[in-house]
N, C-alpha and C positions, 0 to 999 in steps of 0.2 A: 111604317121606314124602320129599313135593318138599322142592326148599329153596328157598326165592323168592332171585331174581336179576333184575341189568338188563336191560334191555332197548335197543336203540341210540335215542336222544332221550328217553331215560327222563325224568322230568321230578321224580325226584331227588336227581340230579345236574345242577352246571352246565358247562358246556361256556367254559372260561379259557383267553387264551393269555397268553403273556408272551416277549421277548425277550432274548437279549443276543448283543450284535451283528450279525448277520443271520440269526443260527439263532434261530426261533420253539418254541416247544412249544408245541401241544397236552397239556392235561390239565384231565379227571373232577373237582370238588370235590364232594365233597356230606357236607353240616351235619344234624347233627342239627338235635334243637327245642329244648331249649336248649342254655347251656354244653356246650360237650365236653370231654369231662373227658380228651382227647389225642389228636394227631393221628397220625395212622397212614399211613405213605407207601408205596406200592404199587410196585417191580418187576418189569413182565414179562419175558419171553423172546425165544426165536428161536422159530418164526414166530408169535409172538401182537402185540396189540396190548394195553392199557390192559383194554379186556374183557374180554379172559380172565382176570379178578377178578372177574366180575360176579356172581359165585355170595358172591364175603367181604363185598361195599361194603353191602350191607342187613340181611347179619350184623352189621354191626364201627356200622355207626347205628346197631343195637338194643343195642349195647353203649355207645351217647352217645357216639362216637368219632367224631372228623371223619377224611374220609379223603379221601391226592390220589392220584391215579391216574394217571400222566402215557403218553401215548403216546413210546417211546423215542427216541432218536436216528436213522434211518431210517425211521421207522413212522405209518403214517398220515397225522392232518393235522400232523403235526410237519414241519421242515423232515430234507434228505434230503443231507445235503453230499459231491459225489462224494471231499471230500480225505477220505482216513483218517487222517489225523489228526487231525483233529475228535471222531473215537470212541475215545477212550483214557479207561479209569477215571477218572484223573484229573479231565481234565474235564469231565465227566458228572458225574462228582460234586458238583463246584462249581454246576453247573447248579440239579441238581437242591436245593442250598441252597438258592439263588437264588428257589425255587420255592416250598419252605418257608417262605422267613423271608416271604411276600408273604403269608400266610398263615396264621404260629403265633409265638412267639416262645418258641414251648416248645421242652425237649428231645423228640425228634417217637420212634413205635416203627417199624423200619423192615423192609420182607418184602421179598422176589424170589423169584423159582423162575426154574429158566435158567440162559439168564445173568444175567438180574435177580439169582438166588440169588448167582451166582457175585461181581456187582457189588454186593450188598450187606455182601457181606464187603469189599473192596475200602476202600465210602466211610464204610463204620464202622472202618477206619483213616486216613483224610485226617482226615474229622470228627467224631473222638470227641465234642466239647464240646454237637452237635444231638442226639442219639441215645440213646435211655435202653434199647433194648431191641433184638435185629436180631435175623431169621428167615428161613431158608432153606428152602425150599421143593426136593429132589432134587439138590443141591449142595454137598456139605461144601465145608467150611472149607480151601484153602489156602493155605499161607504160601508169603510171597516168596520167590522163591529169590535168592540174590546173584549169581548167574551165571546171565545170559540163556541163555534155551530154544528154539531152535527150532520154530515148529511142527509139524516132518517128526521134530525129536527128541521132541517128545512124542510122535505120535503111535508111534514107535515101542515107547517106553515106554508105552502103552499106547490097542491095536492098534482098543480100542471106539474110539475118536476121529477112525478114521481119514474119514470121512465130512468134516470139520475142512476134510481136504484140497480135495475139492471145491469146498466151499461157499466157501474163500478166492481159490480162483477163478472167474474168468468164468465159469466152466458152468456151474453148478445158477442162474444167475440169467437168463442166452440158454437154458437152457430153460423155464423158468417164463414168460421174460418173450416168449415169441414169439407166445402168440396168449390170449385168454379164456381160451380149451376150454385149454386150459395150465396159469392162473391159477388157474382152477376147480377143476382137476383135483389143484395141488399146496396147494391149502387145503382139500379134503378129504379128501386121504391125508396130511396135517400129521396131523389129528384122527380117524389111523386106517379113513379108507376106503379099501379095496380095490378091486379091478378083478374084474370076471363070472367071473374062475376065480379071488378068491384073491391075486393078487398087491398088492403093495404100490407106496405111491408112494417111498417112502424108505426106505433098510436104514443100519447101523450101516460097512457096508463100504462101500461106493460113494457116497453119500449121494444125493440125486434120482434117478428111474430113469428115464429119458427114454420107454421105449418104454411105461411104464406111465402115464405122467404122463393123459393123453387119456381115457383107459381108465376112471379112477378113479371111483364109485360115491358116489351123497351117503352122508357119515359119519353112523353111529347115535349118535354119542358127540356131537354136536352138534346143535341145529336148524338147517335148512336160512334159516331168516330168519337167522339171525347169520351163516354162511357168505356168505349176499347181500353182509352188513354187510362180511367180512372180505375180500372180492372185491373191492367198493367201496374200504372204505381202497386195498387192494396195487394198486386199479388207479391210483393217485397218481402214485406215484414210481417203482413195481415192485419189485425184490427186492433194485436193488444194495444200497442203504442198509445192511435187514437183512444183510445178510452182509459190509459192509465189518465189522461186531464182527469178521469169524473172521478182519478183515485186518492184527489192532492189536497181535500177540501180540507181535514184536520193540518198536513200540512203551511196551505195558505194562511189559515186560521192560525196559527203561531205566526205567523210573516207580516198577519194585520196588526196582532196587536201595537205594533211597532209601530203601524201606520196611524193605529185610533188613538193613538195618544194624541193630538191634533182635533180635536173632533167638533171645531167651529170650520175647518178647511174646506178652505174654497179654490176651485181649479182658477187660476190669473189670466189663463191663455183663454181664445175663438176656439167655443169645442159647437158640434152639431149629433144630435141624435134622429138618427127617420128608423121607424115604424113600421110594423108591415102590416095594415089592419086585420091577415085573416091566418096571421102566425097562431097555430095555437099553443103551445109551449111559451111562445113570446109575447102576449098579449096586448096591444094597446097601455092600457089602462094601467100598465108597471111603472108606463113615461112622467105617473101624474108624480106634480110637484118634483120633480128637479133642479129648476131655476133655483134654491134656494142655494145648491151644490155649486156653482158659476160667479164668479165676480163679475167676469166680464159676458155674462148673456150664456144661453146656450140658444141656438136656432135649433129650434123643433118640427120636425117635418114626420106626415104618413100617407104612405099611400097604402088608402082602403082595402083596393082590389087586391095583395100582394099576398101571399105564402112568407113561409119564413127563405126562401130562398129570391130575396128584391132584388140583389145586383144580376140576377141570371132573368128571374121572369118578369121585370120592368129597370133592363139595363136606360133608357133614354132617360126616364123619371131621377133615377137614382145618377147617373152622370151629369145632371142638369143641378142637383144639387148641388151632388161634390163640387164642380165650376163653382158656383154661386160661395159655395163657403171658400175655397181658396184665396174666391177674387176680396173674398172678405180679409181672412187672413193678411196673402202678398201685397193687395190691394198695385197701388204703382210701378213695386215693382216686376211685376206680371204681367202686366200694358206695356211696360217699357221692352222686357223679354218681346213678348206676339210683334 
């Protein structure tokens, strides 16, 4: 059974813009026909766009929920500042709060994938008062460290993150930004496209594989109209802004020192974690032992056959999990709204 999905310029969403100083955000706003039961804020990761949630927005609308989906800093029509200092979890959390408050005065349900999955746990720490439920796809909660850990040290502990060394350097963005063919190959390769002889664009041990980029065939995971849209959006500012997210470890580590002053912290709101069985960078075993961080309990799910792009690869299953979670968070409010 096919799952309804947004398309570029979909009439079900409004394109909105808001600014914080020199930084301008683009976000999609989807409103249900009646008064919304609640608002959901969805945060994408790397190398994605707000459109990465295209299968989830129509479903959430059908539950009478308002949905806010930003292009995160560095992506799409949102500003892509050169300065790494602008990309910290703490600063961007404040931006997201500003966007939320433009559209609702009620606490939200917050969800994320990839970098967005890491981000939502931190935003829920910095601004617990505006969040009534939080879920992450593919990324467990890592508590803030009381000591700063460099990217090199993190990779020594978790070798499957070795690709982050390349992304934090200029190498990956220089490969992708050098030609339109490289950018298209990168987009198709990011979503599983391979060369004619089956070679990938990306590996967790290397990062972007330069000799393969321009040889990547169209991805079977995404419609080429969506690929065209991604190429168009990434053509605005290239890959420098998205890769800046990988350059913030020291800055985020400095901010985390404040959060780490409460080593026994537990989330007191409902939470859900959905892992993908075939995610090479974030395998399911990383979720072991998560329950101890959640006073209100953690809803843990696994989609065994999925790769990292779980919300695109298995949209119905992800939507079902999100729907069950929303019902857990809202209870009778959701039933009354429907």
